[in-house]
C-alpha atoms as a printed R data frame, in Angstrom:
    type eleno elety resid chain resno      x        y       z
1   ATOM     1    CA   MET     A     1 62.776 -108.069 153.668
2   ATOM     2    CA   ILE     A     2 63.109 -109.694 157.061
3   ATOM     3    CA   THR     A     3 66.009 -112.084 157.405
4   ATOM     4    CA   PRO     A     4 66.951 -114.198 160.411
5   ATOM     5    CA   GLN     A     5 69.579 -111.578 161.215
6   ATOM     6    CA   THR     A     6 67.186 -108.608 161.101
7   ATOM     7    CA   ALA     A     7 64.076 -110.261 162.499
8   ATOM     8    CA   MET     A     8 65.361 -110.184 166.041
9   ATOM     9    CA   PRO     A     9 68.332 -108.589 167.684
10  ATOM    10    CA   ALA     A    10 70.904 -111.053 168.921
11  ATOM    11    CA   TYR     A    11 70.820 -111.616 172.644
12  ATOM    12    CA   SER     A    12 73.936 -111.828 174.702
13  ATOM    13    CA   ALA     A    13 74.347 -113.886 177.837
14  ATOM    14    CA   ASN     A    14 74.255 -110.586 179.742
15  ATOM    15    CA   SER     A    15 70.732 -109.754 178.560
16  ATOM    16    CA   GLY     A    16 69.180 -112.446 180.743
17  ATOM    17    CA   ARG     A    17 67.214 -113.827 177.792
18  ATOM    18    CA   GLY     A    18 69.700 -116.403 176.564
19  ATOM    19    CA   SER     A    19 71.607 -116.608 173.327
20  ATOM    20    CA   LEU     A    20 70.202 -117.131 169.871
21  ATOM    21    CA   HIS     A    21 72.466 -119.108 167.577
22  ATOM    22    CA   ALA     A    22 72.316 -118.912 163.773
23  ATOM    23    CA   GLY     A    23 70.278 -121.752 162.261
24  ATOM    24    CA   GLU     A    24 68.765 -122.776 165.605
25  ATOM    25    CA   HIS     A    25 65.389 -121.048 165.245
26  ATOM    26    CA   LEU     A    26 64.073 -118.003 163.496
27  ATOM    27    CA   ALA     A    27 62.668 -115.627 166.030
28  ATOM    28    CA   LEU     A    28 60.442 -112.684 165.302
29  ATOM    29    CA   GLU     A    29 60.498 -110.140 168.053
30  ATOM    30    CA   LEU     A    30 57.228 -108.438 168.514
31  ATOM    31    CA   GLU     A    31 57.959 -105.623 170.950
32  ATOM    32    CA   ALA     A    32 55.693 -103.357 172.967
33  ATOM    33    CA   CYS     A    33 53.380 -101.106 170.993
34  ATOM    34    CA   THR     A    34 54.700  -97.985 169.372
35  ATOM    35    CA   PRO     A    35 53.671  -94.537 170.585
36  ATOM    36    CA   LEU     A    36 51.684  -94.141 167.344
37  ATOM    37    CA   ALA     A    37 49.566  -97.199 168.215
38  ATOM    38    CA   ALA     A    38 49.087  -95.898 171.737
39  ATOM    39    CA   GLN     A    39 47.749  -92.596 170.362
40  ATOM    40    CA   SER     A    40 44.955  -94.331 168.454
41  ATOM    41    CA   ASN     A    41 42.702  -94.463 171.558
42  ATOM    42    CA   GLY     A    42 41.718  -97.948 170.418
43  ATOM    43    CA   PRO     A    43 42.795 -101.311 171.719
44  ATOM    44    CA   ILE     A    44 46.532 -101.830 171.671
45  ATOM    45    CA   ASP     A    45 47.726 -105.037 170.036
46  ATOM    46    CA   GLU     A    46 49.927 -107.243 172.157
47  ATOM    47    CA   LYS     A    47 53.248 -108.344 170.776
48  ATOM    48    CA   PHE     A    48 55.114 -111.569 171.443
49  ATOM    49    CA   VAL     A    49 58.325 -113.382 170.448
50  ATOM    50    CA   VAL     A    50 57.737 -116.406 168.229
51  ATOM    51    CA   ARG     A    51 60.411 -118.965 167.370
52  ATOM    52    CA   PHE     A    52 59.737 -121.131 164.331
53  ATOM    53    CA   PRO     A    53 61.372 -124.472 163.597
54  ATOM    54    CA   VAL     A    54 63.596 -124.398 160.540
55  ATOM    55    CA   GLY     A    55 61.490 -124.218 157.366
56  ATOM    56    CA   MET     A    56 58.231 -123.099 158.978
57  ATOM    57    CA   ARG     A    57 58.820 -119.409 158.221
58  ATOM    58    CA   ASP     A    58 59.052 -120.188 154.511
59  ATOM    59    CA   ARG     A    59 55.840 -122.232 154.642
60  ATOM    60    CA   ILE     A    60 53.997 -119.402 156.389
61  ATOM    61    CA   ALA     A    61 55.368 -116.851 153.932
62  ATOM    62    CA   GLN     A    62 54.191 -119.005 151.025
63  ATOM    63    CA   ARG     A    63 50.676 -119.383 152.470
64  ATOM    64    CA   ALA     A    64 50.504 -115.655 153.265
65  ATOM    65    CA   LYS     A    65 51.386 -114.830 149.674
66  ATOM    66    CA   GLN     A    66 48.766 -117.300 148.379
67  ATOM    67    CA   HIS     A    67 46.104 -115.642 150.536
68  ATOM    68    CA   GLY     A    68 47.222 -112.070 149.861
69  ATOM    69    CA   ARG     A    69 48.111 -111.429 153.510
70  ATOM    70    CA   SER     A    70 51.185 -110.305 155.371
71  ATOM    71    CA   MET     A    71 52.977 -112.964 157.394
72  ATOM    72    CA   ASN     A    72 51.667 -111.379 160.578
73  ATOM    73    CA   ALA     A    73 48.085 -111.413 159.266
74  ATOM    74    CA   GLU     A    74 48.488 -115.052 158.182
75  ATOM    75    CA   ILE     A    75 49.806 -116.101 161.585
76  ATOM    76    CA   VAL     A    76 47.043 -114.217 163.429
77  ATOM    77    CA   TYR     A    77 44.389 -115.657 161.087
78  ATOM    78    CA   ARG     A    78 45.644 -119.199 161.644
79  ATOM    79    CA   MET     A    79 45.937 -118.816 165.410
80  ATOM    80    CA   ARG     A    80 42.427 -117.325 165.641
81  ATOM    81    CA   SER     A    81 41.032 -120.103 163.425
82  ATOM    82    CA   THR     A    82 42.681 -122.774 165.558
83  ATOM    83    CA   LEU     A    83 41.361 -121.267 168.792
84  ATOM    84    CA   ASP     A    84 37.858 -120.900 167.317
85  ATOM    85    CA   LEU     A    85 37.883 -124.507 166.080
86  ATOM    86    CA   GLU     A    86 39.073 -125.740 169.465
87  ATOM    87    CA   ASP     A    87 36.215 -123.858 171.153
88  ATOM    88    CA   GLU     A    88 33.749 -125.411 168.697
89  ATOM    89    CA   VAL     A    89 35.125 -128.910 169.325
90  ATOM    90    CA   LEU     A    90 34.693 -128.418 173.087
91  ATOM    91    CA   ARG     A    91 31.127 -127.189 172.551
92  ATOM    92    CA   LEU     A    92 30.284 -130.158 170.323
93  ATOM    93    CA   LYS     A    93 31.795 -132.609 172.822
94  ATOM    94    CA   ALA     A    94 29.520 -131.149 175.507
95  ATOM    95    CA   VAL     A    95 26.499 -131.573 173.199
96  ATOM    96    CA   ILE     A    96 27.496 -135.176 172.430
97  ATOM    97    CA   ASP     A    97 27.992 -135.935 176.137
98  ATOM    98    CA   ALA     A    98 24.539 -134.497 176.918
99  ATOM    99    CA   LEU     A    99 22.921 -136.509 174.121
100 ATOM   100    CA   LEU     A   100 24.658 -139.702 175.220
101 ATOM   101    CA   SER     A   101 23.670 -139.081 178.828
102 ATOM   102    CA   ASN     A   102 20.041 -138.580 177.818
103 ATOM   103    CA   ALA     A   103 20.173 -141.635 175.545
104 ATOM   104    CA   SER     A   104 21.566 -143.892 178.272
105 ATOM   105    CA   GLY     A   105 18.890 -142.636 180.658
106 ATOM   106    CA   ALA     A   106 16.227 -143.468 178.081
107 ATOM   107    CA   VAL     A   107 17.709 -146.962 177.581
108 ATOM   108    CA   ALA     A   108 17.740 -147.547 181.340
109 ATOM   109    CA   ASN     A   109 14.079 -146.453 181.537
110 ATOM   110    CA   LEU     A   110 13.141 -148.850 178.731
111 ATOM   111    CA   ALA     A   111 14.974 -151.671 180.481
112 ATOM   112    CA   HIS     A   112 12.871 -151.055 183.582
113 ATOM   113    CA   GLY     A   113  9.622 -150.932 181.618
114 ATOM   114    CA   LYS     A   114  9.175 -147.177 181.838
115 ATOM   115    CA   GLU     A   115  8.031 -145.109 178.876
116 ATOM   116    CA   VAL     A   116 10.507 -142.711 177.313
């Protein structure tokens, strides 16, 4: 079981990465890939440090359990979903802008007696 104490090694002021104080944030250190992953000849997953506000880790753990996923899989799923939805929103905004642009051109043509 990962606890705030085991999830990430404590940093000292000498490490150049600052200090982590108990109760401040939970940080999960996701270090560089292991040699085993590097031997797979496939893509190597990137790893990153994530600091959660107090209580968020428990919420993620609960959702992961509900969905039958690990916490890592839950976080990756949610990040991917958010990025995909953001891309879709941008695409739909472009479609709406194009439709509105065409519609205002058609209205202007009607106002000047031109056929649409």
